[in-house]
C-alpha positions as CSV (number, residue, x, y, z in Angstrom):
1,M,0.0,0.0,0.0
2,I,2.9,2.3,0.8
3,A,4.4,1.6,-2.6
4,A,1.1,2.5,-4.3
5,L,0.9,5.8,-2.5
6,R,4.5,6.6,-3.5
7,R,3.7,5.9,-7.2
8,R,0.5,8.0,-6.9
9,S,2.4,11.0,-5.4
10,R,5.1,10.8,-8.1
11,Q,2.4,10.9,-10.8
12,V,0.8,13.9,-9.2
13,D,4.2,15.6,-8.9
14,R,5.0,15.0,-12.5
15,A,1.6,16.3,-13.7
16,A,2.0,19.5,-11.6
17,N,5.5,20.1,-13.1
18,R,4.2,19.6,-16.6
19,G,1.4,22.1,-15.9
20,L,3.8,24.7,-14.5
21,E,6.1,24.3,-17.5
22,R,3.2,24.8,-19.9
23,A,1.9,27.8,-17.9
24,Y,5.2,29.6,-17.5
25,P,5.6,31.0,-21.1
26,P,2.1,32.5,-21.2
27,L,2.6,34.1,-17.8
28,V,5.9,35.6,-18.9
29,L,4.3,37.0,-22.0
30,L,1.4,38.4,-20.0
31,R,3.9,40.1,-17.6
32,H,5.7,41.7,-20.5
33,R,2.4,42.9,-22.1
34,L,1.2,44.3,-18.8
35,A,4.5,46.2,-18.3
36,R,4.3,47.6,-21.8
37,W,0.7,48.7,-21.3
38,A,1.7,50.3,-18.0
39,R,4.5,52.2,-19.7
40,R,2.2,53.4,-22.4
41,G,-0.5,54.4,-19.9
42,W,2.0,56.3,-17.8
43,A,3.4,58.0,-20.9
44,W,-0.1,59.1,-21.9
45,A,-1.3,60.1,-18.3
46,W,1.9,61.9,-17.0
47,P,1.8,64.9,-19.4
48,R,-1.9,65.4,-18.4
49,L,-1.3,64.9,-14.7
50,R,1.8,67.0,-14.4
51,P,0.0,70.4,-14.8
52,L,-2.7,69.3,-12.3
53,L,-0.1,68.2,-9.8
54,A,1.9,71.5,-10.3
55,L,-1.3,73.5,-9.7
56,L,-2.1,71.4,-6.5
57,F,1.4,72.0,-5.1
58,K,1.2,75.7,-5.9
59,A,-2.1,75.9,-4.1
60,L,-0.6,74.2,-1.1
61,A,2.3,76.6,-1.1
62,A,0.0,79.6,-1.3
63,G,-2.1,78.2,1.5
64,E,1.0,77.7,3.6
65,R,2.1,81.3,3.0
66,W,-1.4,82.6,4.0
67,I,-1.4,80.4,7.1
68,R,2.0,81.7,8.1
69,R,1.0,85.3,7.6
70,A,-2.2,84.7,9.6
71,C,-0.2,83.1,12.4
72,T,2.3,86.1,12.4
73,L,-0.6,88.6,12.5
74,S,-2.3,86.7,15.3
75,V,0.9,86.6,17.3
76,R,1.4,90.3,16.9
77,A,-2.3,91.0,17.8
78,T,-2.1,88.8,20.9
79,T,1.2,90.4,21.9
80,A,-0.4,93.9,21.5
81,L,-3.5,92.8,23.4
82,S,-1.5,91.3,26.2
83,G,0.1,94.7,26.7
84,L,-3.2,96.5,26.5
85,I,-5.5,94.1,28.4
86,T,-3.6,93.3,31.6
87,P,-5.1,91.3,34.4
88,A,-5.7,94.5,36.4
89,R,-7.6,96.1,33.6
90,A,-9.6,93.0,33.0
91,A,-10.6,92.9,36.6
92,A,-11.4,96.6,36.5
93,F,-13.6,96.1,33.5
94,V,-15.5,93.4,35.4
95,L,-15.9,95.9,38.3
96,L,-17.3,98.4,35.9
97,A,-19.7,95.9,34.3
98,A,-20.9,94.7,37.6
99,G,-21.8,98.2,38.7
100,A,-23.6,98.9,35.5
101,L,-25.6,95.6,35.9
102,L,-26.5,96.5,39.5
103,V,-27.9,99.9,38.3
104,A,-29.8,98.3,35.5
105,S,-31.3,95.6,37.7
106,Q,-33.0,98.3,39.9
107,F,-35.5,99.1,37.1
108,I,-36.5,95.4,36.5
109,D,-39.4,93.7,38.2
110,Y,-38.0,91.7,41.1
111,R,-41.3,90.2,42.6
112,A,-44.8,89.4,41.6
113,I,-47.9,87.6,43.1
114,E,-49.4,84.8,41.1
115,I,-53.1,84.2,41.4
116,G,-54.6,80.7,41.1
117,Q,-51.3,79.0,40.5
118,P,-52.5,75.5,41.6
119,G,-55.2,75.6,38.9
120,Y,-52.6,76.1,36.2
121,A,-50.4,73.2,37.3
122,A,-52.0,70.6,35.0
123,L,-52.2,73.0,32.0
124,P,-49.4,73.2,29.3
125,A,-46.6,75.6,29.6
126,V,-48.2,78.0,27.1
127,A,-50.9,79.0,29.7
128,K,-49.3,81.6,32.0
129,V,-50.4,82.3,35.5
130,P,-51.9,85.8,36.0
131,T,-49.7,88.0,38.2
132,V,-50.4,91.2,40.1
133,G,-48.4,93.5,42.4
134,E,-45.3,93.7,40.3
135,K,-42.6,95.9,41.8
136,T,-39.2,96.9,40.5
137,A,-36.1,96.0,42.6
138,G,-35.3,99.6,43.4
139,A,-38.8,100.3,44.8
140,A,-38.2,97.9,47.7
141,H,-35.3,99.9,49.2
142,A,-35.9,103.4,47.7
143,Y,-33.3,102.8,45.0
144,L,-30.5,102.7,47.5
145,L,-28.4,100.4,45.3
146,V,-28.4,102.9,42.4
147,P,-25.8,105.2,44.0
148,L,-23.8,102.1,45.1
149,G,-23.7,100.9,41.5
150,I,-22.7,104.3,40.2
151,A,-19.9,104.4,42.8
152,A,-18.8,101.0,41.6
153,I,-18.7,102.2,38.0
154,A,-16.6,105.2,39.0
155,L,-14.2,103.1,41.0
156,G,-13.9,100.6,38.1
157,A,-13.2,103.4,35.6
158,L,-10.6,104.8,38.0
159,A,-9.1,101.3,38.5
160,M,-8.6,101.0,34.7
161,R,-6.4,104.1,34.7
162,R,-4.6,103.6,38.0
163,E,-3.6,100.3,39.5
164,R,-4.6,100.7,43.2
165,K,-5.4,97.6,45.2
166,R,-7.5,99.6,47.6
167,L,-10.0,100.3,44.9
168,G,-10.8,96.6,44.7
169,L,-11.4,96.5,48.5
170,L,-13.8,99.5,48.2
171,V,-15.8,97.8,45.4
172,A,-15.9,94.5,47.4
173,A,-17.2,96.5,50.4
174,L,-19.9,98.0,48.2
175,G,-20.8,94.6,46.9
176,L,-21.1,93.2,50.5
177,L,-23.4,96.2,51.4
178,S,-25.5,95.5,48.3
179,L,-25.8,91.8,49.3
180,A,-26.9,92.8,52.7
181,V,-29.6,95.1,51.4
182,I,-30.8,92.4,48.9
183,L,-31.0,89.6,51.4
184,L,-32.3,91.6,54.3
185,V,-34.7,93.9,52.5
186,D,-35.6,92.7,49.1
187,L,-35.9,88.9,49.9
188,P,-38.4,89.3,52.7
189,H,-40.4,91.9,50.9
190,G,-40.4,89.8,47.7
191,L,-41.8,86.7,49.3
192,D,-44.4,88.7,51.3
193,E,-47.9,88.3,49.8
194,G,-49.3,91.3,51.6
195,G,-53.0,92.0,51.3
196,Q,-53.3,90.1,48.0
197,A,-53.8,86.8,49.9
198,S,-57.1,88.0,51.4
199,R,-58.4,89.3,48.1
200,F,-57.6,86.3,45.8
201,A,-57.5,82.6,46.3
202,G,-54.4,80.5,45.7
203,T,-51.9,83.4,45.7
204,S,-48.2,83.0,46.0
205,A,-45.3,85.5,45.9
206,V,-42.5,84.7,43.4
207,L,-39.2,86.3,42.7
208,E,-38.6,87.7,39.2
209,D,-35.6,88.3,37.1
210,G,-34.7,91.6,38.7
211,F,-34.0,89.9,42.1
212,Y,-31.5,87.4,40.6
213,A,-29.9,90.1,38.4
214,E,-29.1,92.4,41.3
215,L,-28.0,89.4,43.4
216,A,-25.6,88.3,40.6
217,A,-24.3,91.9,40.2
218,A,-23.6,92.2,43.9
219,G,-21.8,88.9,44.0
220,M,-19.8,89.8,40.9
221,M,-18.7,93.1,42.6
222,V,-17.4,91.2,45.6
223,L,-15.6,88.6,43.6
224,A,-14.1,91.1,41.1
225,G,-13.0,93.4,43.9
226,L,-11.2,90.6,45.7
227,L,-9.7,89.4,42.5
228,Y,-8.5,93.0,41.7
229,Y,-7.0,93.2,45.2
230,A,-5.3,89.8,45.1
231,R,-3.8,90.1,41.6
232,P,0.0,89.8,41.2
233,C,1.6,93.2,41.6
234,R,4.5,94.4,39.5
235,I,8.0,93.9,40.9
236,R,10.4,96.8,40.2
237,I,14.0,95.7,39.8
238,S,16.7,98.2,40.5
239,L,19.9,98.7,38.4
240,S,22.0,96.7,40.8
241,G,19.4,93.8,40.7
242,R,19.5,93.8,36.9
243,A,23.3,93.7,37.0
244,A,23.3,90.8,39.5
245,S,20.9,88.8,37.4
246,A,23.0,89.5,34.3
247,R,26.1,88.2,36.1
248,R,24.2,85.1,37.2
249,R,23.1,84.4,33.6
250,R,26.6,84.9,32.2
251,P,28.2,81.5,31.2
252,R,31.4,80.5,32.8
253,R,34.6,80.2,30.8
254,R,36.2,76.8,30.5
255,A,39.6,76.2,32.1
256,S,42.4,76.2,29.6
257,S,44.9,74.1,31.5
258,R,45.0,71.2,34.0
259,A,46.2,73.5,36.7
260,K,43.2,75.8,36.3
261,V,40.9,72.7,36.3
262,A,42.4,71.6,39.5
263,R,42.1,75.0,41.1
264,S,38.5,75.4,40.0
265,A,37.7,71.9,41.4
């Protein structure tokens, strides 16, 4: 049986060798034809692709030049802005904006009384609860926060011109005073239903946007004032200090002989 398998394997091997010998010349001919067709196709396509590739690389070069110019301009602009918009001036601008917001919030309704609010709970959001007794934020405390906001605006404008840390403390103190007025006067009055509870059924006092606006403005005044006070101050270096720093940055000379190396060690 082993001898029969050997004869069978030899027959298969011979048949495979004859098939490869017969297939080799057509494969070589096909390879030469494909190479010739590829050369002809490349010779036909390259003159037509070359202008397109040149145009593409020119566009890429132009885009690179424009990107470099834009980066240069952006660096110059940011450098100029960094010298103009310093941390102190940014904090001073926040102080000024907080004061302006505090003044504007005094003329916005800060409280209202909703009538029949439980009956509108199951209705869609389009249906609004009727309100009465709207009051502006300044009416609750006789517009006391208006001069405080104007003072904060003046201090912020002064802080943008002169870097004085005390100005930040003054604005923070004004913000704390405003917070005290808002929480001690406006909040109890805003949640007080007054005589409307006896006139209408299902009344409830709600706080409107004016209350939250003045609360945010007062908190911003406190935070911006503390930030302006705690900012890093400029350190002035005298001429002797500059000379000492220059000496420290000066590189040491290398020893030119073994004796100098030993002495330096």
